[in-house]
N, C-alpha and C positions, 0 to 999 in steps of 0.2 A: 072039590075037584073039578066039577063041571064048570064053575065060575072061572077057575084058573085056566081051563082049557079054552073057554070062549075068549078070554083076554088074550091068550097066546095067538089064537086064530086072528083076532082083530089086529094085533100088532103086526103079524105077518102080512095081512092084507094091506095095511097102511104102508108098510115097507115096500111091498110090491107096487102099490100105486105110485109111491114116491119115485121108485126106480123107473117106472114107465113114463112118468111125467118129466123126469130129469131134474137136475138141480137148478134152483132159481139163480139168476144172475144178480149179484149184489152191486148196487150203485151208490157211490158217495160223491156228491157234488159240492165243491167248495166255491165260495164267492167272496169278493172283497168287501161286500156290503152285508148288513145284518140280514139274517135269514128271515124269510117271510113265508106265509102259507103257500104262496105261489112257488117258491123255491122247493119247499117240501113236496108239493104236488108234482113238480117237474122231476124230482129225484125218483119218486115212486112210479110215475108213469113211464119213465125211461127204463127202470128196472123191469117193469111188466112187459114192455115192448121187446127188450133184449131177450128176456126169458121166452117169450112167444116165438121169437125168431129161431132160437135154438130148438124149440119143440117142433116147429114146422119143418126145419131141415132134417131133424132126426126121424120124423114120421113121414117125410116126403109129401107134405101137404102145403097149402098156402098159409101165410101167416094169419092167424086169427086175431083181429083187433076189436072184436065185439065188445069186450069189457074194458078196453083201454081208452082213456080220454084223448082222442085224436080227432081232428076235423077231417072233412071229406078230402081236402086237398092233400093232406099228409097221407091218408090211406091210399089215395090214388097214386101218389108218387112212389110209395113203398111197393105197391102191387106191380107197378110198371117195372121197377128195378128187379123185383123178385122174379118176374116173368122172363127176364133176359137171363139172369144167373142167380140162383139161390146162394145164400151165404150163411155164415154162423159167426158167433162171437169168438174172439181170440182167447178169451179167458173167462173165468167165472166171476171175476171181480173187476169193477171199473171205478177208478177214481179220476175225476176230471174236473176242470174248471168250468163254471157256469158264467158266461159272459152276459152282462146286463147292458142292453142297448138303450138308446136315448128315449125311445117311445115306450119303454117299460117291458118290451118283449125280451126274451132270453134265448141263448143258444149254447150248445155244447159242440165243440169241434173235435176232430181227430178221434172219433170213436173207432177203436180197432176192430176190424172184421177180417174174416178169411173167406174168400170166394171159393165155394166148394160145390160146383155143379154136380148134380146127381149122376150125369153120364160121364163126368171126368173130362169133358171136351174143352173146357175153358183153361184148365191148368190147375192142378190140385193145390189148394190152400194158397192161392195168390193173395197177397196182402192188399187191403184197401181200407180207406178211412171214410167215415160218414160224418155229416153234420146233422144235428137234430135241433129244431127250433121249437120254442114254446111261446104262448102268449103270457101275459102278466099273471094269469091264474094257474099256469103250469100245464095247460093243455098243449099237446104236441100239435104243431101247425105245419111242420115240414120234415121230411126225411130224404136226404140225398147224399150222393158221394161228393167229396169235397176236394178242392185244391189244397195242397200243402202250404200252410201259411209261411213257414220259414223259407220254403222255396220261392215264395213270392217276395221275400225280403221284408215281410211285415213283422215288426217287433211285438211279440206277445205281451211283453212287460211294459210296453208303452214308453220305455225309457228313451230319451233323446228325441222323441217325436212330439209334435203338437197333438194333443188328444183328439181334436176334431179331425185332423188328417189321418191319424191312426184308425179311428172308427170309420171314417169314410172309406178307407181302403178295405176294411172288413165288409162294409156294406156292398161295395163293388164286387168283391169275391162272392158274396151272397147272391147278387144279381146274376153274375156269370154262371153260377151253379144252377140257378133257376132257368136261365136262358138255355143252357145246354139240355136240361131235363125237359123243357118245353118242346124242343125239337124232337127229342126221343119219344115223347108222348104224343107228338103231332098236335100240340095244344096251341092252335092258331090264335086264340083269344089272349092268352098270356103274352105271346110274342108281340102281337099288335099293340097291347097296352104298354109294352116296354119302350116303344119308339115314340119320339116326339112327332107331332103332326107334320112338321116341316123337315123330317129326317131325310138325309141324303144317303143313298145306297149306291155303292160303286162296286162292280164285279169285273174282274179281269178274265178274259177268255183267250185261249191259245188259238190262233188262226194260222192257216198255211198260206204262204204267198208264193206264187209261181207264175211267171209270165209265159204266154204261149210260145212254144218253140225253145224254151230255156232248158238246156241239157245239164246245167250246173247243179241241179237238185233244188228241192224246195227249201224255203226258209220259213221259220216260225216266229211269230211275234205275239205279244200279249196286247190285246185291244181291250180298253176299259169302257164299260157301258154304265150309264147313270140311270137310276130309277128313283122315283119318289116313294113315299111310304105306301100309298095305295097300290101302285104298280107292283111293288115288292110283295105285299101281302096277297094280292091276287095270284101272282105267279107261284107263291109258296103254297097256297091252297091247292093249286093244280098238282104241285109236286107231292104234297101229302096224299092226294087222292090216288095217284098212280103208283105209290110205293106201299107195299104191304107192311114194311118195317123200315125204321130209320135209326141209325146208331151214330150219334155225333159225340166226339170227344174233343176237349180243349187241353192244350198244354201251354203254360205261360212261357213267353219268348224271352229267355235270358239275354240274348243279344241286344234286344231293344232296350232293356234296362241299362246295359253297359254303354250303349250308344248315346242314350239320352243324358246320362249323368256322369259318365266316366268313372263310376264307382261300382265295383262288382257287388257291393253289399247293399246297394240302394234297392228300393222297391221296384218290382216290375210294373206296378201301377203308378203312373207318373202324373203328378199334379201340375197344372199349368202355372207358370210364373206370371202370366199375363192376366188370367182370370181364375182365381182360386176355387171357383165353383165347378171347374171343368177338369176332368181326368182322362188320360188316354191309356189304353192297354192294348198290347199286341199279343196275339195268341197263335199257336200252331193249331189249326183245325183239321181233324180227320173226319171225313164224311163217308159213311157207308150206308147203303140202302139196298133194297131188293132190285133196283134197276140201275144204280150208278154209284160210283165211289170216286173220291178225290182227296188230295191233301193240299193245304195252302196256308197262307198267312192271313189272319183276320185281325183287323183293327177296329176298335170301338171307342167312340168319344162320348163319355158320359157327362151329364150336368146334374148337379144337385140343386133342385128348386129351392127358392128362398122360403117356401112355406113348410119346409122340413119333410116333404113327402119323398118317396123313393126316387133315386136318380133315374133319369131317362136317357135314352140313346139318341144322340143327334146325328151321328155318322156311323155307318157300317161299311167297311171296305174289305174286299177279299181279293187276293191275287195268288196265282199258283207259285209254289216254291220251286218247282221243277218244270222245265219245258223239254219235252222229248228225252227225259231222263237226266237232263243237265240242270244243276242248281243255278238259279238266276238271282241276282241281287234284287231285293225288294224295292219297289218304287216308294221312296220316302215322302214324296209329295202327297201321297194318299194314305200313308200308314204311320205318321208321327204327328204329334201335336204341332210341331213346327210347320208341317205341311199345310196346316189350317190357321196359321198365324197365331198359334198359342204356345 
């Protein structure tokens, strides 16, 4: 009788512990290539991470990554996102495709999440998707919110596209996501490394023009200023120092896609017909910080180095989308491939 009683108590304790810990998230990753130890590790590590995220949200704590195979960059990225708005998984099961990249690394896109801030201020259960990256051994190397691939016009099945072009577009999406996260984390080293040494930075500022004695009212123009990489990084460091927080978001510009190709189904990331190593992308950027906010059009010109390393930014231009509340046409001389002879 005593043995039976002890067994009952043990079972009840285990059930209570299970209830307190919550249910584990089940993950199944599919791939077009044979499964490897790295794939199996990636599947297990992602399941552990998603389970830890749910546990942290439920207990109102930070996400514990102590026993999860993640590098420092991924942990820092996750912590920065979590500090802004906690979130949880959309379901207890995840079946997703594991994309294999040319360097042996892997990634899972479109991991469904629900933004669920503890104070309810963000908007209850706002849907968001994340991308998780792994090295060839399955260790998690990055966690960030992602652009929607279909919205960017990228064909997930690779059909009808040159494979190199398809993968290059995905890599640019990856770089854009890292670029945005680096601003939010005030990570000046990552931003600096993403620009080429001869990068051109052009920024449009709204200026008021009014002649003395003119009673007709002021006029407003956009004046463009040029900077080199060093000037831009120096000014950005000052910006980071005077702002307690920065929140930058990007939205792919569908109008640019239509203008460049005449095809509403084409990719928002446009490959040059003059130099196939170069790609242009135009984004709507929303910048919010503790001291300043604005919205405008951002254009980035990427180049893929011949040595197979990550693409670098040769040109960054920004221009306001509105002047005194009025929408203005973008200056295509600084925000399209054609404006740079490409």
